[in-house]
C-alpha positions as CSV (number, residue, x, y, z in Angstrom):
1,M,8.2,124.4,105.2
2,T,9.8,127.0,107.6
3,L,7.3,129.7,108.4
4,P,8.0,133.4,109.3
5,L,7.2,134.1,112.9
6,D,4.6,136.7,111.8
7,V,2.6,134.0,110.2
8,D,2.3,132.0,113.5
9,R,0.7,135.0,115.1
10,L,-1.8,135.3,112.2
11,L,-2.9,131.8,112.7
12,D,-4.5,132.9,116.1
13,V,-7.7,133.6,114.3
14,D,-9.7,134.2,117.4
15,R,-7.6,137.0,118.6
16,F,-7.4,138.5,115.1
17,L,-11.1,138.9,115.2
18,A,-12.0,139.4,118.8
19,D,-9.4,142.1,119.5
20,A,-10.3,144.2,116.3
21,A,-11.7,147.7,116.5
22,L,-14.0,149.4,113.9
23,V,-12.3,151.9,111.7
24,A,-15.1,152.7,109.1
25,A,-18.6,151.6,108.6
26,P,-20.6,151.6,105.4
27,E,-23.2,154.3,104.8
28,D,-26.1,152.0,105.3
29,P,-26.8,148.4,106.5
30,R,-27.4,146.5,103.3
31,P,-25.6,143.8,101.3
32,G,-23.4,145.6,98.7
33,S,-22.9,148.6,100.8
34,W,-19.2,148.4,101.8
35,A,-16.4,150.5,103.7
36,G,-13.2,148.5,103.1
37,G,-10.2,147.7,100.7
38,P,-7.7,149.4,103.1
39,S,-4.2,150.5,102.3
40,A,-2.0,151.7,105.2
41,Q,1.1,153.8,105.8
42,F,2.8,154.8,109.1
43,V,5.1,157.7,108.5
44,D,7.0,159.9,111.1
45,G,4.6,158.7,113.9
46,T,1.3,159.3,112.0
47,W,-1.0,156.7,110.5
48,W,-2.4,157.2,107.0
49,L,-5.1,155.0,105.6
50,A,-6.9,154.9,102.1
51,W,-10.1,152.9,101.7
52,R,-12.9,152.4,99.3
53,L,-16.7,153.2,99.8
54,R,-19.3,151.3,97.8
55,R,-23.1,151.2,97.3
56,P,-25.0,148.2,96.0
57,V,-25.1,147.4,92.2
58,G,-27.5,149.8,90.5
59,E,-26.7,152.7,93.0
60,G,-23.2,153.6,92.0
61,R,-21.1,150.7,93.3
62,G,-17.6,152.0,94.2
63,F,-18.3,155.7,94.4
64,A,-15.2,157.1,96.4
65,N,-11.7,156.5,97.7
66,V,-11.0,158.2,101.0
67,V,-7.6,159.1,102.6
68,G,-7.6,159.6,106.3
69,R,-5.1,160.5,109.1
70,S,-4.8,159.1,112.7
71,A,-2.7,159.3,115.7
72,D,-3.6,155.9,117.0
73,G,-4.3,153.8,113.9
74,V,-8.0,153.4,114.9
75,R,-9.7,156.8,114.7
76,F,-9.1,158.2,111.3
77,T,-10.1,161.7,110.1
78,P,-10.7,162.0,106.4
79,V,-8.4,164.5,104.7
80,A,-8.9,163.8,101.0
81,T,-11.7,162.1,99.0
82,V,-11.6,161.2,95.3
83,R,-14.8,160.2,93.5
84,R,-15.7,158.0,90.7
85,E,-17.0,160.8,88.5
86,S,-13.4,162.3,88.3
87,F,-12.1,159.2,86.6
88,A,-15.0,158.8,84.1
89,C,-15.5,155.2,85.4
90,D,-18.2,152.9,86.5
91,S,-16.7,152.0,89.9
92,L,-13.6,152.5,92.0
93,E,-12.0,149.5,93.8
94,R,-9.3,149.3,96.5
95,P,-6.8,152.0,96.3
96,A,-3.0,151.7,97.1
97,L,-1.5,154.5,99.2
98,V,2.2,154.9,98.8
99,H,4.8,157.2,100.4
100,T,7.9,157.4,98.0
101,P,11.5,157.3,99.0
102,D,11.6,161.0,98.2
103,G,8.8,162.0,100.4
104,R,6.0,162.3,97.8
105,W,2.5,160.7,98.2
106,R,0.8,158.5,95.6
107,L,-2.6,157.0,95.3
108,Y,-3.1,154.1,92.8
109,V,-6.8,153.9,91.9
110,S,-8.6,151.0,90.3
111,C,-11.0,152.2,87.7
112,A,-13.8,150.2,86.0
113,T,-14.0,151.1,82.2
114,P,-17.6,152.2,81.6
115,G,-20.0,149.5,80.1
116,T,-17.4,146.7,80.3
117,K,-15.7,144.2,82.6
118,H,-12.4,145.9,82.0
119,W,-10.3,147.5,84.8
120,R,-7.4,149.9,84.7
121,V,-5.1,151.6,87.2
122,D,-4.7,155.4,87.4
123,L,-2.1,157.4,89.6
124,L,-2.6,160.5,91.6
125,E,0.6,162.2,93.0
126,A,1.1,165.0,95.3
127,A,3.4,166.5,98.0
128,T,0.9,165.8,100.8
129,P,-2.0,163.3,101.4
130,E,-4.4,166.3,101.5
131,E,-3.3,167.3,98.1
132,L,-4.3,164.1,96.5
133,A,-7.9,165.1,96.3
134,D,-7.0,167.7,93.5
135,A,-4.1,165.9,91.8
136,P,-4.5,165.1,88.1
137,A,-4.8,161.4,87.2
138,R,-2.7,159.5,84.6
139,T,-3.2,155.9,83.6
140,V,-0.2,153.7,84.5
141,L,-1.7,150.2,83.9
142,T,-4.2,149.6,81.0
143,S,-4.1,145.8,81.3
144,G,-2.3,142.7,82.7
145,P,0.4,140.8,80.8
146,V,-2.2,139.7,78.3
147,P,-3.5,142.8,76.2
148,G,-7.1,143.5,77.0
149,S,-7.2,141.8,80.4
150,A,-8.5,143.7,83.5
151,V,-6.0,144.7,86.1
152,K,-6.8,146.1,89.5
153,D,-6.1,146.2,93.3
154,P,-2.4,146.8,93.2
155,V,0.0,146.2,96.2
156,L,3.2,148.2,95.9
157,R,6.7,147.9,97.7
158,H,10.0,149.6,97.1
159,D,13.1,147.4,97.8
160,G,15.5,150.3,97.8
161,A,16.3,150.0,94.2
162,R,13.1,149.6,92.3
163,W,9.4,149.3,92.7
164,H,7.5,146.0,92.8
165,L,3.7,145.7,92.1
166,W,1.4,142.7,92.5
167,A,-2.0,143.1,91.0
168,S,-5.1,141.0,90.4
169,V,-5.5,140.3,86.7
170,H,-8.8,139.1,85.2
171,P,-9.1,137.4,81.8
172,L,-11.9,138.6,79.8
173,D,-12.0,136.0,77.0
174,D,-15.1,134.4,78.6
175,P,-17.7,137.1,79.4
176,D,-19.4,134.8,81.9
177,A,-16.2,134.1,83.9
178,T,-14.6,137.5,84.2
179,D,-14.3,137.0,88.0
180,R,-11.5,134.6,87.5
181,M,-8.2,136.0,88.7
182,T,-4.4,135.5,89.3
183,T,-1.7,137.7,91.0
184,E,0.8,139.0,88.5
185,H,4.1,140.6,89.4
186,A,5.5,143.8,87.7
187,V,8.6,145.9,88.3
188,S,9.5,149.6,87.7
189,A,12.2,152.0,88.2
190,D,9.8,155.0,88.8
191,G,6.5,153.4,89.8
192,V,4.9,154.7,86.7
193,A,6.2,152.7,83.7
194,W,5.8,149.0,84.5
195,T,7.2,145.7,83.1
196,W,5.3,142.4,83.8
197,E,7.6,139.8,85.3
198,G,5.3,136.8,85.5
199,T,2.6,135.2,87.6
200,A,3.1,135.3,91.4
201,L,0.2,133.0,92.4
202,T,-2.6,131.1,91.1
203,G,-5.5,129.1,92.7
204,T,-5.2,125.4,93.4
205,P,-7.6,123.3,91.3
206,G,-10.4,121.8,93.6
207,S,-9.4,124.0,96.6
208,W,-11.0,126.9,98.4
209,D,-9.0,129.3,96.1
210,A,-9.5,127.6,92.9
211,R,-11.5,130.4,91.1
212,G,-9.0,133.1,91.9
213,V,-6.3,134.7,94.1
214,R,-5.4,138.2,94.8
215,F,-2.3,139.5,96.9
216,T,-3.5,142.0,99.5
217,T,-0.2,142.6,101.4
218,V,3.5,141.7,101.0
219,L,5.7,141.4,104.1
220,D,9.2,139.9,104.8
221,G,8.9,136.4,103.7
222,F,5.1,136.0,103.1
223,A,2.0,137.5,101.6
224,L,-1.7,137.5,102.4
225,Y,-4.1,137.0,99.5
226,D,-7.8,136.7,98.9
227,G,-9.2,133.6,97.4
228,R,-12.6,132.1,96.4
229,A,-13.6,128.7,95.1
230,T,-16.5,129.6,92.9
231,A,-18.0,132.6,91.1
232,E,-20.7,132.8,93.7
233,E,-18.1,133.6,96.3
234,N,-17.2,136.9,94.5
235,W,-17.2,139.7,96.9
236,E,-17.0,137.2,99.9
237,E,-13.4,136.1,99.6
238,R,-11.4,134.5,102.5
239,T,-7.8,135.0,103.3
240,G,-4.9,132.7,102.7
241,I,-1.1,132.9,103.3
242,A,1.6,132.6,100.6
243,V,5.2,132.0,101.6
244,R,8.2,133.1,99.5
245,D,9.7,130.1,97.7
246,G,13.0,131.2,96.1
247,A,12.0,133.7,93.6
248,G,8.4,132.7,93.6
249,W,5.6,132.1,96.0
250,T,3.8,128.9,97.4
251,A,0.4,128.8,99.1
252,L,0.5,127.7,102.6
253,P,-1.6,124.4,102.9
254,G,-4.7,124.3,105.2
255,G,-6.3,127.5,104.0
256,P,-8.4,129.6,104.3
257,H,-6.5,130.9,107.3
258,L,-8.6,134.0,108.1
259,Q,-12.3,134.1,107.5
260,G,-15.3,136.1,109.1
261,P,-18.1,134.4,110.9
262,D,-20.7,135.9,108.6
263,G,-18.9,135.6,105.2
264,G,-15.8,137.2,103.8
265,L,-12.6,138.5,105.4
266,R,-10.5,140.1,102.7
267,Y,-8.2,143.0,101.6
268,A,-5.9,142.6,104.6
269,D,-3.1,144.9,104.8
270,A,-0.4,145.3,107.5
271,V,2.2,147.7,108.8
272,P,5.1,146.3,110.9
273,L,6.2,148.6,113.7
274,P,9.4,149.1,115.7
275,G,9.5,146.5,118.3
276,G,7.8,143.8,116.4
277,D,4.1,144.7,116.7
278,V,2.0,144.6,113.5
279,R,-1.1,146.7,113.0
280,W,-3.5,144.9,110.5
281,F,-6.4,146.4,108.6
282,Y,-9.1,144.4,106.8
283,E,-12.7,144.3,105.4
284,I,-15.0,141.8,106.8
285,T,-18.8,141.0,106.2
286,R,-21.3,141.8,108.9
287,P,-24.4,139.8,109.9
288,D,-26.5,142.2,107.8
289,G,-24.5,141.5,104.7
290,A,-22.7,144.9,104.6
291,H,-18.9,145.1,104.9
292,E,-17.0,147.2,107.4
293,L,-13.3,148.1,107.9
294,R,-11.5,147.0,111.2
295,T,-8.1,147.1,112.6
296,V,-6.2,144.9,115.1
297,L,-2.7,145.2,116.7
298,L,-1.0,141.9,117.0
299,P,1.9,142.2,119.5
300,G,5.5,141.1,118.7
């Protein structure tokens, strides 16, 4: 298997961790308190980042998505915040921040249906990132390919002709195993109405990602994904690499390829820059059990 050059840089795990800078910390140092789930854009010399804030179970879970602006990709000033109550849901998950070809801004928000294990995806759209805070929401994904399944954590790319979306989809047929997940692929002409194309990636039985896989970023020739082996590893996923294999994807053997010293390293996103550098953002578990958001610039 021939690997893209960017993959070789990612396999330098020590540098990926040691050179990282803090972007956002959770509001308090307890397990279940998180700042993470980043989604980044670099537009006209300005960094834009959306991320999720969470409290422990019983105290609100995912209570807000924040959009911030930065000149250097490290120090972000919040410009818009959307809260769980605006979506009539139990929790918010990782958002997807998108800059459209016609210059509009979109925030795809993962929303937990009250009192259930179901998730849907809502869309906010505005002329500027700041205006996303007051934009009306519309539901664009109610389930995965199987009606009634849960869908969340979308990753979006535009190929010049149409939109592609990869989302984590959770079957709900077994109420005691709703953490299982696959990554499913959908396409759209407008980024609003979606057609499911098929499964992009599933876990490998008996391996570190057997319980579920979730794409977190898609780049030229490869993707990063979260994986877990058991239900007990939910919320502490590690990161693997999937390589394009014709029209599909193949998990790179030898994973997980990125993991934190105190637990999970997940929701990695990346923005390639002119000259070959790549800025990465990711969520990582701290020694106190909380999660924080970090960034690292890997040179070309």
